[in-house]
C-alpha positions as CSV (number, residue, x, y, z in Angstrom):
1,X,-16.3,19.9,-3.2
2,X,-19.9,20.2,-2.3
3,X,-19.4,18.9,1.2
4,X,-16.7,21.3,2.3
5,X,-18.9,24.2,3.6
6,X,-21.1,21.8,5.5
7,X,-18.1,20.0,7.0
8,X,-16.5,23.3,8.1
9,X,-19.7,24.4,9.8
10,X,-20.3,21.1,11.6
11,X,-16.6,20.7,12.7
12,X,-16.6,24.2,14.2
13,X,-19.8,23.5,16.2
14,X,-18.5,20.2,17.5
15,X,-14.8,21.1,18.2
16,X,-14.4,24.8,19.1
17,X,-10.6,24.6,19.1
18,X,-10.6,23.2,15.6
19,X,-13.2,25.7,14.6
20,X,-10.9,28.5,15.7
21,X,-8.1,27.0,13.6
22,X,-10.4,26.8,10.6
23,X,-11.4,30.5,10.9
24,X,-7.7,31.5,10.4
25,X,-8.0,30.6,6.7
26,X,-10.1,32.1,3.9
27,X,-13.1,30.2,2.7
28,X,-11.5,29.5,-0.7
29,X,-8.4,28.0,1.0
30,X,-9.3,24.4,0.8
31,X,-8.2,20.9,-0.4
32,X,-6.8,20.7,-3.9
33,X,-5.2,17.8,-5.8
34,X,-3.1,17.5,-8.9
35,X,-6.1,16.1,-10.8
36,X,-4.0,13.2,-12.2
37,X,-4.2,9.9,-10.4
38,X,-0.7,8.7,-11.4
39,X,0.7,12.1,-10.3
40,X,-1.0,11.8,-6.9
41,X,0.3,8.3,-6.3
42,X,3.8,9.3,-7.5
43,X,3.8,12.3,-5.2
44,X,2.9,10.2,-2.2
45,X,5.6,7.6,-3.1
46,X,8.2,10.4,-3.4
47,X,7.1,11.9,-0.1
48,X,7.3,8.6,1.9
49,X,9.6,9.0,5.0
50,X,11.3,12.2,3.9
51,X,10.7,15.9,4.7
52,X,8.4,18.1,2.6
53,X,11.3,20.2,1.5
54,X,13.3,17.1,0.3
55,X,10.2,15.8,-1.6
56,X,9.7,19.2,-3.3
57,X,13.3,19.1,-4.4
58,X,12.9,15.7,-6.0
59,X,9.7,16.8,-7.7
60,X,11.4,19.8,-9.2
61,X,14.1,17.6,-10.7
62,X,11.6,15.0,-11.9
63,X,9.6,17.6,-13.7
64,X,12.7,19.2,-15.1
65,X,13.9,15.9,-16.5
66,X,10.4,14.6,-17.4
67,X,8.2,17.5,-18.4
68,X,5.8,15.0,-19.9
69,X,5.5,13.1,-16.6
70,X,3.1,10.3,-17.2
71,X,2.8,6.5,-16.6
72,X,4.1,5.6,-20.1
73,X,7.0,8.0,-19.7
74,X,8.1,6.7,-16.3
75,X,7.6,3.1,-17.3
76,X,10.2,3.5,-20.1
77,X,12.5,5.8,-18.1
78,X,15.9,4.4,-17.1
79,X,16.9,3.8,-13.5
80,X,19.8,6.2,-14.0
81,X,17.6,9.1,-15.1
82,X,15.3,8.5,-12.1
83,X,18.2,8.2,-9.7
84,X,19.6,11.5,-11.0
85,X,16.4,13.1,-9.7
86,X,17.2,12.0,-6.2
87,X,15.0,8.9,-6.0
88,X,16.2,5.9,-4.0
89,X,16.5,2.5,-5.7
90,X,13.4,1.3,-3.9
91,X,11.3,4.3,-4.8
92,X,12.4,3.9,-8.5
93,X,11.2,0.3,-8.3
94,X,7.8,1.5,-6.8
95,X,7.2,4.2,-9.3
96,X,8.1,2.1,-12.3
97,X,6.0,-0.8,-11.0
98,X,2.9,1.4,-10.7
99,X,3.6,3.0,-14.1
100,X,3.9,-0.4,-15.7
101,X,0.7,-1.7,-14.0
102,X,-1.1,1.3,-15.6
103,X,0.4,0.8,-19.0
104,X,-0.6,-2.9,-18.9
105,X,-4.1,-2.0,-17.9
106,X,-3.9,-3.8,-14.6
107,X,-4.6,-0.6,-12.6
108,X,-7.9,1.0,-13.6
109,X,-8.3,4.4,-12.0
110,X,-11.8,4.8,-13.4
111,X,-13.0,1.8,-11.5
112,X,-11.8,3.3,-8.3
113,X,-13.9,6.4,-8.7
114,X,-17.1,4.6,-7.5
115,X,-15.4,2.0,-5.2
116,X,-15.8,2.1,-1.4
117,X,-12.9,3.4,0.5
118,X,-11.9,0.0,1.8
119,X,-11.9,-1.4,-1.7
120,X,-9.7,1.5,-2.9
121,X,-7.2,0.8,-0.1
122,X,-7.2,-2.9,-0.9
123,X,-6.6,-2.4,-4.6
124,X,-3.9,0.2,-4.2
125,X,-2.1,-1.6,-1.3
126,X,-1.7,-4.7,-3.6
127,X,0.8,-2.6,-5.5
128,X,4.4,-2.8,-4.3
129,X,5.4,0.3,-2.4
130,X,1.8,1.4,-1.7
131,X,0.8,1.1,2.0
132,X,-2.0,2.5,4.1
133,X,-0.7,6.0,4.2
134,X,-0.1,6.2,0.4
135,X,-3.6,4.9,-0.3
136,X,-5.0,7.4,2.1
137,X,-3.3,10.3,0.3
138,X,-5.0,9.0,-2.9
139,X,-8.4,8.9,-1.2
140,X,-7.9,12.4,0.1
141,X,-6.3,14.2,-2.7
142,X,-7.6,12.5,-5.8
143,X,-10.9,10.9,-4.9
144,X,-11.7,13.7,-2.4
145,X,-13.3,11.3,0.0
146,X,-14.7,13.2,3.0
147,X,-13.9,10.9,5.9
148,X,-10.3,9.7,5.8
149,X,-8.1,9.9,8.9
150,X,-4.5,9.0,8.1
151,X,-3.2,7.9,11.5
152,X,0.2,7.0,10.1
153,X,0.8,10.6,9.1
154,X,3.1,12.3,11.7
155,X,2.2,15.7,10.5
156,X,-1.4,15.1,11.5
157,X,-0.4,13.6,14.8
158,X,2.0,16.4,15.7
159,X,-0.4,19.0,14.5
160,X,-3.1,17.6,16.9
161,X,-0.5,17.5,19.7
162,X,0.1,21.2,19.2
163,X,-3.5,22.2,18.6
164,X,-4.8,20.5,21.7
165,X,-1.8,21.1,23.9
166,X,-1.0,17.4,24.5
167,X,2.3,16.9,26.5
168,X,5.5,16.4,24.5
169,X,6.5,13.3,26.4
170,X,3.5,11.2,25.2
171,X,4.6,8.0,23.3
172,X,3.7,7.9,19.6
173,X,1.3,5.0,20.1
174,X,-0.7,7.0,22.7
175,X,-0.7,10.1,20.5
176,X,-2.2,8.1,17.6
177,X,-4.8,6.8,20.0
178,X,-5.7,10.3,21.1
179,X,-6.0,11.4,17.4
180,X,-8.3,8.4,16.8
181,X,-10.5,9.4,19.8
182,X,-10.6,13.0,18.7
183,X,-11.3,11.9,15.1
184,X,-14.6,10.2,16.3
185,X,-15.8,13.8,17.0
186,X,-15.0,14.8,13.4
187,X,-16.9,12.0,11.6
188,X,-18.0,12.1,8.8
189,X,-15.6,14.9,7.9
190,X,-12.2,13.6,9.1
191,X,-10.6,14.5,5.8
192,X,-11.5,18.2,6.3
193,X,-10.3,18.3,9.8
194,X,-7.0,16.6,8.8
195,X,-6.5,19.1,6.0
196,X,-6.8,22.1,8.3
197,X,-4.4,20.6,10.8
198,X,-1.9,20.0,8.0
199,X,-2.6,23.6,6.8
200,X,-1.6,24.9,10.2
201,X,1.9,23.3,9.8
202,X,2.8,24.5,6.3
203,X,3.1,27.9,4.8
204,X,1.5,26.6,1.6
205,X,-1.3,24.1,1.2
206,X,-0.2,20.5,0.5
207,X,-1.1,19.4,-3.0
208,X,-0.7,15.8,-4.1
């Protein structure tokens, strides 16, 4: 990503505490995605409202059962096979619905490459099971958009709380407001700031 080095330099100048965090990681340690749009969306669906460890376990079973993981393969998969991987009935419905939309040609990932962030959100959120957070994971990990701030991500919120020493007793709504205010300082590189805050919480980089 051609913007990454510029973003890192500017973020460090504007936000010394974030800059100190960034310096903990090697220059080559940066945002990566799976490179496959269906995989990215599926990964985000699987990860909704469960722990990272639980999501990783489901992914291992999915790839074991479906080594040719793709939209056509998941569209034709039985609910029983998907349930055996640990997916809930609702997430099975979501994954198969997205896969079927791709197979039918209703979801054109190529058209999203040049679309504005707001249009990408709108198009993806029209799919059942895709909300703001899932669309933001797609913007970050697949489209690599530089200025995405996923306020609904509790990892980001709690990571900011730890980084800036905000009190534990602050209500969640106030925490998100503080992240939004801090995020104004990070524009137009809020994706990069978010990634480093995530990085501080996980032993391995998150890849969707």
